[in-house]
C-alpha positions in Angstrom: 15.7 -69.2 -39.8 12.7 -71.1 -38.5 11.6 -70.8 -34.9 11.6 -73.8 -32.7 9.5 -75.0 -29.7 11.8 -74.8 -26.7 9.4 -76.2 -24.2 5.9 -76.2 -22.8 4.0 -75.8 -19.5 0.5 -77.1 -18.8 -1.4 -76.4 -15.5 -4.8 -77.2 -14.1 -6.4 -75.6 -11.0 -9.1 -77.5 -9.1 -11.8 -75.0 -8.3 -14.9 -76.8 -6.8 -16.3 -73.7 -5.1 -15.8 -71.5 -8.1 -17.8 -74.0 -10.1 -20.8 -73.3 -7.9 -20.2 -69.6 -7.4 -18.6 -68.3 -10.6 -19.4 -70.6 -13.5 -21.8 -68.8 -15.9 -24.2 -71.7 -16.1 -24.6 -71.6 -12.4 -24.7 -67.8 -12.0 -27.4 -67.7 -14.7 -29.4 -70.4 -13.1 -29.4 -68.5 -9.8 -31.1 -65.6 -11.6 -33.7 -67.5 -13.7 -34.4 -70.5 -11.6 -33.0 -70.1 -8.1 -35.1 -72.8 -6.5 -34.6 -75.3 -9.3 -33.5 -78.9 -8.8 -30.1 -78.3 -10.6 -28.7 -76.0 -8.0 -30.0 -78.2 -5.2 -28.3 -81.3 -6.6 -25.1 -79.6 -7.8 -23.1 -79.8 -4.5 -23.5 -83.6 -4.5 -21.8 -83.8 -7.9 -18.6 -81.9 -7.1 -15.4 -83.9 -7.1 -12.8 -84.0 -4.4 -9.1 -83.2 -4.8 -8.3 -86.9 -4.7 -10.8 -87.6 -7.5 -9.4 -85.0 -9.8 -5.9 -86.3 -9.2 -6.9 -89.8 -10.3 -8.8 -88.6 -13.4 -7.2 -89.9 -16.6 -7.5 -86.8 -18.8 -6.0 -84.6 -16.0 -3.0 -86.8 -15.8 -2.6 -86.7 -19.6 -2.8 -82.9 -19.6 0.1 -82.5 -17.2 2.1 -85.2 -19.0 2.1 -88.2 -16.6 0.1 -90.2 -19.2 -0.1 -89.9 -23.0 -3.2 -89.5 -25.3 -2.3 -92.9 -26.8 -2.5 -94.5 -23.4 -5.8 -92.7 -22.7 -7.2 -94.1 -26.0 -6.9 -97.6 -24.6 -9.0 -96.9 -21.5 -12.6 -98.0 -21.9 -15.0 -95.1 -22.3 -16.3 -93.3 -20.3 -13.3 -92.4 -18.2 -14.7 -90.6 -15.2 -15.4 -93.8 -13.3 -12.0 -95.4 -14.2 -9.3 -94.2 -11.8 -5.9 -93.7 -13.2 -3.0 -95.6 -11.7 -1.0 -92.3 -11.5 -2.3 -89.8 -8.9 0.5 -87.3 -8.8 -0.2 -83.5 -8.8 3.1 -82.9 -10.6 3.8 -84.1 -14.1 6.3 -83.9 -16.9 4.6 -80.8 -18.4 3.2 -79.1 -15.3 1.0 -79.5 -12.3 -2.5 -79.4 -10.7 -3.1 -76.9 -8.0 -5.8 -77.1 -5.3 -8.2 -74.2 -4.8 -6.8 -72.9 -1.5 -3.3 -72.6 -2.9 -4.7 -70.8 -5.9 -6.4 -68.2 -3.8 -2.9 -67.3 -2.4 -1.6 -67.2 -6.0 -4.4 -64.8 -6.8 -3.4 -62.6 -3.9 0.3 -62.7 -5.0 -0.8 -61.8 -8.6 -2.9 -58.8 -7.4 -1.1 -55.5 -7.4 -4.0 -53.2 -6.5 -5.0 -54.8 -3.1 -8.2 -56.2 -4.5 -7.9 -59.7 -3.2 -8.5 -60.0 0.6 -8.0 -63.3 2.3 -8.9 -64.1 5.9 -5.9 -64.2 8.2 -6.6 -67.6 9.6 -7.0 -69.0 6.1 -3.6 -67.5 5.0 -1.9 -68.9 8.1 -3.4 -72.4 7.5 -2.4 -72.6 3.8 0.7 -70.6 3.2 3.2 -73.4 4.1 1.6 -75.6 1.4 1.8 -72.8 -1.0 5.4 -72.1 -0.3 6.2 -75.8 -0.8 5.1 -75.6 -4.4 8.2 -75.8 -6.5 7.0 -73.0 -8.8 6.8 -70.5 -5.9 10.1 -68.7 -5.5 11.2 -66.7 -2.5 10.2 -63.5 -4.3 6.7 -64.7 -4.8 6.4 -66.1 -1.3 7.4 -62.7 0.0 4.3 -61.2 -1.7 1.9 -63.2 0.4 0.0 -60.8 2.8 -1.0 -61.9 6.3 -4.7 -61.5 5.7 -7.5 -59.5 7.2 -10.4 -60.0 9.6 -13.4 -61.9 8.4 -15.7 -59.0 9.3 -13.8 -56.8 6.9 -14.3 -59.3 4.1 -18.0 -59.6 4.9 -18.4 -55.9 4.9 -16.9 -55.6 1.4 -19.2 -58.5 0.2 -22.4 -57.2 1.8 -21.9 -53.4 1.4 -19.5 -52.9 -1.5 -20.4 -55.6 -4.0 -17.2 -57.7 -3.6 -17.2 -61.2 -5.0 -16.8 -63.8 -2.2 -14.2 -66.6 -2.3 -15.3 -69.9 -0.8 -13.6 -73.1 0.5 -16.1 -75.9 1.2 -18.9 -73.4 1.1 -17.3 -71.1 3.7 -16.2 -67.5 2.9 -12.4 -67.2 3.2 -11.9 -64.1 1.2 -13.2 -61.8 -1.5 -12.2 -59.9 -4.7 -13.2 -56.2 -4.4 -14.3 -53.9 -7.1 -11.7 -51.5 -8.6 -14.2 -48.7 -9.3 -17.5 -47.7 -7.8 -19.5 -47.4 -11.1 -17.3 -48.7 -14.0 -18.7 -52.2 -14.8 -15.4 -53.0 -16.6 -13.7 -52.7 -13.1 -16.5 -54.4 -11.2 -15.6 -57.2 -8.7 -17.0 -59.8 -11.1 -14.8 -58.7 -13.9 -11.7 -58.2 -11.7 -12.2 -61.8 -10.3 -12.3 -63.2 -13.8 -9.2 -61.2 -14.9 -7.2 -61.9 -11.8 -8.0 -65.7 -12.1 -6.8 -65.6 -15.7 -3.7 -63.7 -14.8 -2.8 -65.9 -11.9 -3.2 -69.2 -13.8 -1.1 -67.6 -16.7 1.6 -66.8 -14.2 1.7 -70.4 -13.0 1.9 -71.6 -16.6 4.7 -69.2 -17.4 6.7 -70.3 -14.4 6.1 -73.9 -15.3 7.3 -73.5 -18.9 10.4 -71.6 -17.8 11.3 -74.3 -15.4 10.7 -77.1 -17.9 12.9 -75.5 -20.6 15.6 -74.6 -18.2 16.0 -71.2 -19.9 16.8 -68.1 -17.8 13.8 -65.8 -17.1 15.8 -62.9 -18.5 16.1 -64.7 -21.9 12.3 -64.2 -22.6 11.9 -61.0 -24.6 8.3 -61.0 -25.5 5.1 -62.6 -24.1 1.8 -63.0 -26.0 -1.4 -63.7 -24.0 -4.2 -65.5 -25.9 -6.8 -66.0 -23.2 -10.5 -65.0 -23.7 -10.8 -62.2 -21.1 -10.8 -58.4 -21.6 -8.7 -56.1 -19.5 -9.5 -52.3 -19.4 -11.7 -49.6 -18.1 -14.7 -47.6 -19.3 -12.5 -45.7 -21.8 -10.8 -48.8 -23.3 -12.7 -51.9 -22.3 -10.3 -54.5 -23.8 -7.1 -52.4 -23.9 -5.0 -55.1 -22.2 -2.3 -56.1 -21.3 -2.5 -59.5 -19.6 0.8 -60.6 -21.1 2.9 -57.9 -19.5 0.9 -58.1 -16.3 1.6 -61.9 -15.9 5.3 -61.4 -17.0 5.8 -58.9 -14.2 4.7 -61.4 -11.5 6.6 -64.3 -13.1 9.8 -62.2 -12.9 10.4 -61.9 -16.7 12.1 -58.5 -16.3 13.5 -58.3 -19.9 10.1 -59.1 -21.5 7.5 -56.9 -23.0 4.3 -58.2 -24.6 0.8 -57.9 -25.9 -2.5 -59.7 -26.0 -4.0 -61.6 -29.0 -7.7 -62.4 -29.1 -9.6 -64.8 -31.4 -11.9 -66.8 -29.2 -10.9 -70.5 -29.5 -8.6 -69.8 -32.5 -6.6 -67.3 -30.4 -3.8 -69.7 -29.4 -3.0 -70.7 -33.0 -3.0 -67.1 -34.1 -0.7 -66.3 -31.2 1.8 -69.1 -32.0 2.0 -68.0 -35.6 2.7 -64.5 -34.5 5.3 -65.7 -32.0 7.0 -67.8 -34.6 7.0 -64.9 -37.1 8.6 -62.6 -34.5 11.4 -65.1 -33.8 11.9 -66.0 -37.5 12.1 -62.3 -38.5 14.8 -61.7 -35.8 12.6 -59.2 -34.0 12.9 -61.3 -30.8 15.0 -64.3 -29.9 12.6 -65.8 -27.4 8.8 -65.5 -27.2 6.4 -67.1 -24.8 2.7 -67.7 -25.7 0.6 -68.0 -22.6 -3.0 -68.2 -21.4 -4.8 -68.6 -18.1 -8.2 -70.1 -17.3 -11.7 -68.9 -17.6 -14.1 -68.9 -14.6 -17.2 -68.5 -16.7 -16.8 -71.9 -18.4 -16.6 -73.8 -15.1 -19.5 -76.2 -15.0 -20.6 -75.1 -18.5 -22.2 -78.5 -19.2 -23.0 -79.1 -15.5 -26.7 -79.6 -16.1 -26.1 -82.5 -18.5 -23.6 -84.1 -16.1 -25.9 -83.8 -13.1 -28.9 -85.2 -15.1 -26.9 -88.3 -16.1 -25.7 -88.9 -12.5 -22.1 -87.9 -13.3 -19.7 -85.7 -11.4 -19.4 -82.2 -12.8 -16.2 -82.6 -14.9 -15.7 -79.0 -15.7 -14.2 -78.2 -12.4 -10.6 -77.3 -13.6 -9.2 -74.0 -14.7 -6.7 -74.6 -17.5 -3.5 -72.8 -18.4 -0.6 -73.3 -20.8 2.6 -71.7 -22.0 4.6 -72.5 -25.1 8.1 -71.0 -25.4 9.6 -70.4 -28.9 13.2 -69.6 -29.7 15.7 -69.3 -32.6 16.5 -72.5 -34.4 18.9 -74.6 -32.4 19.2 -77.6 -34.8 17.4 -79.8 -32.3 13.9 -78.8 -31.3 10.9 -79.0 -33.6 10.4 -76.2 -36.0 7.2 -74.2 -36.8 6.9 -74.1 -40.6 5.6 -70.7 -41.7 5.8 -71.5 -45.4 2.2 -72.7 -45.5 -0.4 -71.4 -43.0 -4.0 -72.6 -43.1 -6.3 -69.6 -43.1 -10.1 -69.4 -42.8 -10.6 -66.2 -44.7 -13.6 -63.9 -44.9 -14.7 -65.6 -48.1 -14.2 -69.2 -46.9 -17.7 -69.7 -45.5 -18.9 -72.1 -42.8 -19.5 -75.3 -44.9 -17.5 -78.2 -43.3 -15.7 -79.1 -46.5 -14.7 -75.5 -47.1 -13.4 -75.2 -43.6 -11.3 -78.4 -43.8 -10.0 -77.4 -47.2 -8.8 -74.0 -46.0 -7.3 -75.2 -42.7 -5.9 -78.6 -43.5 -5.6 -79.2 -47.2 -4.6 -75.7 -48.6 -1.3 -75.6 -46.6 -0.6 -79.2 -47.4 -1.1 -78.7 -51.1 1.2 -75.6 -51.1 4.0 -77.8 -49.7 3.2 -80.7 -52.0 2.1 -82.9 -49.2 -0.9 -85.2 -48.6 -3.0 -85.7 -45.4 -1.1 -89.0 -44.9 2.2 -87.0 -44.7 1.0 -85.5 -41.4 1.7 -88.0 -38.6 -0.7 -86.4 -36.1 -3.5 -83.8 -36.4 -4.3 -81.7 -33.3 -7.6 -79.8 -33.8 -10.0 -78.9 -31.0 -8.8 -81.3 -28.2 -12.0 -81.2 -26.1 -12.4 -84.1 -23.6 -15.3 -86.3 -24.9 -16.0 -87.4 -21.4 -17.3 -83.8 -20.9 -18.9 -83.1 -24.4 -20.6 -86.4 -25.2 -23.0 -86.4 -22.3 -23.9 -82.8 -23.3 -24.8 -83.9 -26.8 -21.8 -82.3 -28.5 -20.2 -85.7 -29.4 -16.5 -86.4 -29.7 -15.2 -83.1 -31.1 -11.6 -84.2 -32.1 -13.0 -87.4 -33.7 -15.5 -85.3 -35.7 -12.6 -83.3 -37.1 -10.6 -86.3 -38.0 -13.6 -87.8 -39.9 -14.0 -84.6 -41.9 -10.3 -84.5 -42.8 -10.4 -88.2 -43.8 -13.6 -87.8 -45.8 -12.1 -84.9 -47.8 -9.0 -87.0 -48.3 -11.2 -89.8 -49.8 -12.8 -87.3 -52.1 -9.4 -86.1 -53.2 -8.2 -89.6 -53.8 -5.5 -89.4 -51.1 -7.2 -92.0 -48.8 -9.2 -95.1 -49.7 -12.7 -95.1 -48.1 -12.0 -98.4 -46.4 -8.9 -96.8 -44.8 -10.8 -94.0 -43.1 -11.1 -95.7 -39.7 -7.4 -96.6 -39.7 -6.5 -93.0 -40.8 -8.5 -91.6 -37.9 -6.9 -94.0 -35.4 -3.3 -93.5 -36.6 -3.3 -89.8 -37.4 -5.7 -88.5 -34.7 -5.1 -87.6 -31.1 -7.6 -88.6 -28.4 -9.2 -85.5 -26.8 -8.2 -84.8 -23.2 -8.3 -81.1 -22.5 -10.7 -79.2 -20.3 -13.5 -77.3 -22.1 -12.1 -73.9 -21.3 -12.7 -72.4 -24.8 -9.2 -71.4 -25.9 -7.4 -74.0 -23.8 -8.2 -77.1 -25.8 -7.8 -75.5 -29.3 -4.9 -77.6 -30.6 -2.2 -76.5 -28.2 -2.5 -79.1 -25.4 -0.9 -81.7 -27.7 2.3 -79.7 -28.4 4.2 -81.1 -25.4 3.6 -84.7 -26.6 4.3 -83.9 -30.2 7.6 -82.2 -29.3 8.6 -85.4 -27.4 7.6 -87.6 -30.3 9.7 -85.5 -32.7 12.7 -85.4 -30.5 12.6 -89.2 -30.2 12.3 -89.5 -34.0 8.9 -91.2 -33.8 7.1 -88.7 -36.0 8.1 -86.0 -38.5 5.1 -83.7 -38.9 2.1 -82.6 -37.0 -0.6 -80.0 -37.7 -2.1 -77.7 -35.1 -5.6 -76.5 -36.0 -7.4 -73.7 -34.1 -11.0 -72.7 -34.7 -13.0 -69.8 -33.3 -16.6 -68.7 -33.1 -16.4 -65.0 -33.8 -20.2 -64.6 -34.0 -20.2 -64.9 -30.2 -19.1 -61.3 -30.0 -22.1 -60.1 -31.9 -20.0 -58.0 -34.4 -19.9 -60.6 -37.2 -21.5 -63.9 -38.2 -18.1 -65.2 -39.4 -16.4 -68.3 -38.2 -12.6 -68.3 -37.8 -9.6 -70.7 -37.9 -6.0 -71.0 -38.6 -3.4 -73.8 -38.7 0.3 -74.5 -38.9 2.7 -77.4 -39.2 5.2 -78.4 -36.7 8.1 -80.5 -38.1 11.1 -82.3 -36.8 14.3 -80.3 -36.9 16.3 -80.8 -40.0 19.5 -80.5 -38.0 21.0 -78.3 -40.7 21.2 -75.1 -38.7 24.8 -75.2 -37.6 25.9 -76.1 -41.2 23.8 -73.4 -42.7 25.2 -70.9 -40.2 28.7 -72.0 -41.0 28.0 -71.7 -44.7 26.5 -68.3 -44.2 29.5 -67.2 -42.2 31.9 -68.4 -44.8 30.0 -66.5 -47.5 30.1 -63.3 -45.4 33.9 -63.8 -44.9 34.5 -64.2 -48.6 32.5 -61.1 -49.3 34.4 -59.1 -46.6 37.7 -60.4 -48.0 36.7 -59.3 -51.5 35.7 -55.9 -50.3 38.9 -55.4 -48.5 41.0 -56.4 -51.5 38.9 -54.2 -53.7 39.4 -51.2 -51.4 43.1 -51.8 -51.2 43.4 -52.0 -55.0 41.5 -48.7 -55.3 43.8 -47.0 -52.9 46.9 -48.4 -54.7 45.4 -47.1 -58.0 44.8 -43.6 -56.4 48.4 -43.5 -55.1 49.8 -44.4 -58.5 48.0 -41.5 -60.1 
């Protein structure tokens, strides 16, 4: 029985102060060029809450607009305000930095997040008003501490400060005096990832309408490492986030694969459901502070706002086939194997065409391809081009070589079968999965039949291998045959049981006759 996509949750957190204080590009610059022009100019390129609300790709990410609508907006997009400016959308929400600090405090179970008492008092009502914050979560908010205590931890004990508008309002303390794996820097990254994952989990649960107790397994596929000096990446983000989200019947584990992690995790989740091991599995991931402002230098140089000011998060919930929701087809998985190599044609063959050929399908039989969904508004000024479009061109070019697409039809294929990029460049966040909410809606409406999710990962970043990575899978409209199949299966079991009873009775009669 195939697994189906029950629902999705997509969240964004606006973190303007974290861009300046915690993004890796900025922290590195403070070491190598502390008096440079970039750091001086940066504060003048930070967006306001109002500006991120009216930014087209953000509204697409949370479901108030669609990628097809974004495609019609003249490029670039950062200077074209969206007509929708809501913080809540069909798929999720955007959260301001001050509220997120409270969510970090709520998600912290070792008293590592200290917030100033006045800051808590000024922001807790807005936090409580968030529809994802239950009474149980609201009760976890602490009253806060004196600012002098916070400054002591920052100045004397290497705590990481938390800022709002450049003013210290809190800190994240170290969890061990000498273990770098439990340093304040690492704990901040991990608590941020955990808190944004909690928000995504809660959002997906609310959107699907399923009971929290129905989720039996959670897989976290973010890019952080949780552990100590004895087991640096031991985990478990999944179970830690499930605890705060109130998923009391869930266990879980972490899956890592750089940007390919989400696709690996969804294949694992679908396999767990299809095998019958678990009835309901959530795949989740929180955001990454290191990637905030990653391309900030390019944006500032071109007089743009720094667009990488949003932490991303998502959650996809899979369940047993209900005859309605889109299915994940595990019969043909795209795999970038050890022997695939890094040549573009070999990569596209392994990830896109191998699974299609196994199913007897052509590229034109996939209504939409969703590869790396990076927002070109961010990547093009940095010289990386339009990443999704580059993927579509490679898929189309190989299709031409195979005779599936005429060369003159390439532009039309890219337009009709591609999806405009809109996701924040948070590494794992844009890797195929941001489109699943839209694809599910299109399939439920009967507008499309098949889509392919393609995840890619740069394993060489870990300095253990030079290999590239990738995997893909197909989502397809539900056949609607589940109930009939179940009835047929039940009928067969009944016939077998009847035969066995009759056989047993005949054997007993024969024994009595003897």
